[in-house]
C-alpha positions as a Markdown table, in Angstrom:
| # | Residue | x | y | z |
|---|---|---|---|---|
| 1 | Met | 9.2 | 16.6 | -1.4 |
| 2 | Phe | 9.1 | 15.2 | -4.9 |
| 3 | Ala | 9.1 | 12.0 | -3.5 |
| 4 | Leu | 5.8 | 11.8 | -2.2 |
| 5 | Pro | 4.4 | 12.8 | -5.5 |
| 6 | Leu | 6.4 | 10.0 | -7.5 |
| 7 | Leu | 5.2 | 7.4 | -4.9 |
| 8 | Ala | 1.7 | 8.3 | -5.7 |
| 9 | Ile | 2.1 | 7.6 | -9.2 |
| 10 | Ala | 3.7 | 4.8 | -8.9 |
| 11 | Leu | 1.1 | 3.5 | -5.9 |
| 12 | Gly | -1.8 | 4.8 | -8.6 |
| 13 | Phe | 0.0 | 3.0 | -11.5 |
| 14 | Ile | -0.2 | 0.0 | -9.1 |
| 15 | Leu | -3.7 | 0.2 | -7.9 |
| 16 | Val | -5.5 | 1.3 | -11.4 |
| 17 | Tyr | -3.3 | -0.2 | -14.0 |
| 18 | Leu | -2.5 | -3.5 | -13.0 |
| 19 | Pro | -6.0 | -4.8 | -11.8 |
| 20 | Gly | -7.3 | -3.2 | -15.0 |
| 21 | Asn | -5.5 | -5.6 | -17.3 |
| 22 | Phe | -7.1 | -8.1 | -15.9 |
| 23 | Leu | -10.9 | -6.8 | -15.4 |
| 24 | Pro | -12.9 | -5.6 | -18.0 |
| 25 | Ala | -13.2 | -2.1 | -18.5 |
| 26 | Asn | -16.7 | -0.2 | -18.1 |
| 27 | Glu | -17.5 | 3.4 | -20.1 |
| 28 | Ala | -19.1 | 4.7 | -17.4 |
| 29 | Leu | -16.6 | 4.3 | -15.0 |
| 30 | Ala | -14.3 | 5.3 | -17.7 |
| 31 | Arg | -16.2 | 8.8 | -18.0 |
| 32 | Tyr | -16.0 | 9.3 | -14.3 |
| 33 | Ser | -12.4 | 8.9 | -13.8 |
| 34 | Ala | -11.4 | 10.8 | -17.4 |
| 35 | Val | -13.2 | 14.1 | -15.7 |
| 36 | Ala | -11.7 | 13.5 | -12.0 |
| 37 | Val | -8.6 | 13.0 | -13.3 |
| 38 | Leu | -8.4 | 15.9 | -14.9 |
| 39 | Ala | -10.2 | 17.6 | -11.7 |
| 40 | Gly | -7.1 | 16.2 | -10.1 |
| 41 | Met | -4.2 | 17.5 | -12.7 |
| 42 | Asp | -6.2 | 20.9 | -12.5 |
| 43 | Thr | -5.3 | 21.0 | -8.3 |
| 44 | Val | -1.6 | 19.4 | -9.1 |
| 45 | Leu | -0.7 | 22.3 | -11.2 |
| 46 | Gly | -2.1 | 24.7 | -9.0 |
| 47 | Gly | -0.5 | 23.4 | -6.0 |
| 48 | Leu | 2.5 | 23.6 | -7.7 |
| 49 | Arg | 1.7 | 27.4 | -8.8 |
| 50 | Ala | 1.0 | 28.0 | -4.8 |
| 51 | Tyr | 4.6 | 26.4 | -4.1 |
| 52 | Leu | 6.7 | 28.5 | -6.6 |
| 53 | Glu | 4.7 | 31.5 | -5.3 |
| 54 | Asp | 5.2 | 30.6 | -1.9 |
| 55 | Lys | 1.9 | 30.3 | -1.0 |
| 56 | Phe | 1.3 | 26.5 | -0.7 |
| 57 | Asp | -0.8 | 24.9 | 2.5 |
| 58 | Asp | -1.7 | 21.5 | 2.9 |
| 59 | Ala | -4.9 | 21.5 | 3.9 |
| 60 | Ile | -6.2 | 23.9 | 1.1 |
| 61 | Phe | -4.2 | 21.6 | -1.7 |
| 62 | Thr | -5.9 | 18.1 | -0.2 |
| 63 | Thr | -9.6 | 19.6 | 0.3 |
| 64 | Gly | -9.3 | 21.3 | -3.2 |
| 65 | Phe | -7.8 | 18.3 | -4.7 |
| 66 | Phe | -10.9 | 15.8 | -3.4 |
| 67 | Thr | -13.9 | 18.6 | -3.7 |
| 68 | Asn | -12.8 | 19.3 | -7.3 |
| 69 | Ala | -12.7 | 15.5 | -8.2 |
| 70 | Ile | -16.0 | 15.1 | -6.7 |
| 71 | Leu | -17.5 | 17.9 | -8.2 |
| 72 | Ala | -16.3 | 16.9 | -11.6 |
| 73 | Val | -17.7 | 13.3 | -11.1 |
| 74 | Gly | -20.8 | 15.0 | -9.6 |
| 75 | Leu | -21.3 | 17.2 | -12.8 |
| 76 | Val | -21.3 | 14.1 | -15.2 |
| 77 | Phe | -23.3 | 12.1 | -13.1 |
| 78 | Leu | -26.3 | 15.1 | -12.7 |
| 79 | Gly | -25.6 | 15.8 | -16.3 |
| 80 | Glu | -26.6 | 11.8 | -17.5 |
| 81 | Lys | -29.6 | 12.2 | -14.8 |
| 82 | Leu | -30.7 | 15.0 | -16.0 |
| 83 | Gly | -30.6 | 13.6 | -19.8 |
| 84 | Leu | -28.5 | 16.4 | -20.8 |
| 85 | Glu | -26.5 | 14.4 | -23.4 |
| 86 | Thr | -25.4 | 15.0 | -26.7 |
| 87 | Gly | -24.2 | 12.5 | -29.6 |
| 88 | Ile | -25.8 | 9.7 | -31.5 |
| 89 | Gly | -27.3 | 5.6 | -30.1 |
| 90 | Asp | -24.1 | 4.5 | -28.1 |
| 91 | Gly | -21.8 | 7.3 | -28.0 |
| 92 | Arg | -24.0 | 9.7 | -26.3 |
| 93 | Ile | -21.9 | 11.7 | -23.7 |
| 94 | Ser | -22.9 | 14.3 | -21.0 |
| 95 | Ile | -23.5 | 17.5 | -21.9 |
| 96 | Met | -22.0 | 18.3 | -17.9 |
| 97 | Met | -19.4 | 16.2 | -19.0 |
| 98 | Ile | -18.2 | 18.4 | -22.1 |
| 99 | Gly | -18.3 | 21.4 | -19.3 |
| 100 | Ala | -16.3 | 20.2 | -16.6 |
| 101 | Val | -13.9 | 19.4 | -19.3 |
| 102 | Val | -13.8 | 22.6 | -21.3 |
| 103 | Val | -13.3 | 24.5 | -17.6 |
| 104 | Phe | -10.8 | 22.3 | -16.4 |
| 105 | Ser | -8.9 | 22.3 | -19.2 |
| 106 | Gly | -8.9 | 25.9 | -19.3 |
| 107 | Arg | -7.7 | 26.0 | -15.6 |
| 108 | Ile | -4.7 | 23.7 | -16.7 |
| 109 | Leu | -3.9 | 25.8 | -19.1 |
| 110 | Asn | -3.8 | 28.9 | -16.9 |
| 111 | Asn | -1.8 | 27.1 | -14.1 |
| 112 | Leu | 0.8 | 25.9 | -16.8 |
| 113 | Ala | 0.9 | 29.5 | -18.2 |
| 114 | Ala | 1.1 | 30.8 | -14.8 |
| 115 | Leu | 3.9 | 27.9 | -14.2 |
| 116 | Arg | 5.9 | 28.9 | -17.1 |
| 117 | Arg | 6.2 | 32.8 | -16.4 |
| 118 | Leu | 7.2 | 31.9 | -12.6 |
| 119 | Leu | 10.1 | 29.3 | -13.9 |
| 120 | Ile | 11.7 | 31.8 | -16.2 |
| 121 | Glu | 11.3 | 34.9 | -13.4 |
| 122 | Arg | 13.4 | 32.1 | -11.4 |
| 123 | Val | 15.9 | 31.3 | -14.0 |
| 124 | Arg | 16.2 | 35.0 | -15.2 |
| 125 | Ala | 16.7 | 35.9 | -11.0 |
| 126 | Arg | 19.2 | 33.5 | -10.8 |
| 127 | Gly | 21.4 | 34.6 | -13.8 |
| 128 | Ala | 21.2 | 38.2 | -12.7 |
| 129 | Arg | 22.5 | 37.3 | -9.2 |
| 130 | Glu | 25.2 | 35.4 | -11.0 |
| 131 | Ala | 26.5 | 38.2 | -13.5 |
| 132 | Asn | 26.4 | 40.4 | -9.8 |
| 133 | Ser | 28.6 | 38.2 | -8.3 |
| 134 | Ser | 30.9 | 37.7 | -10.7 |
| 135 | Val | 31.1 | 41.5 | -11.4 |
| 136 | Val | 31.5 | 42.2 | -7.5 |
| 137 | Ser | 34.4 | 39.0 | -7.6 |
| 138 | Asn | 36.2 | 40.8 | -10.6 |
């Protein structure tokens, strides 16, 4: 189960980082990539949360991953095409990018809070089971 994400991280590193050292960086691509990665992180944490709640579904995870990434990139693209930008000079960024970052960051924080609660409940339940089994065996 955990080998697949590690393989994906290694493959992503090989495909993105290594060629990136030999190719010039494009600022526009970096904006889109940053928002897509944020949306992907949201989906991965949501998938982990669903797994811990025993509600994980491969189809929902896969479609959610690509849908969230495409939606985030689309929002940034739409904001830039509509001229919804803020900032001065070359440092202008899309307002839609700010919106996507705020929304996906909020979702990531909510998923992390839920994951923390689920893990604490599992640790407490395991401790209670071990305490009960030691009482019964004595």
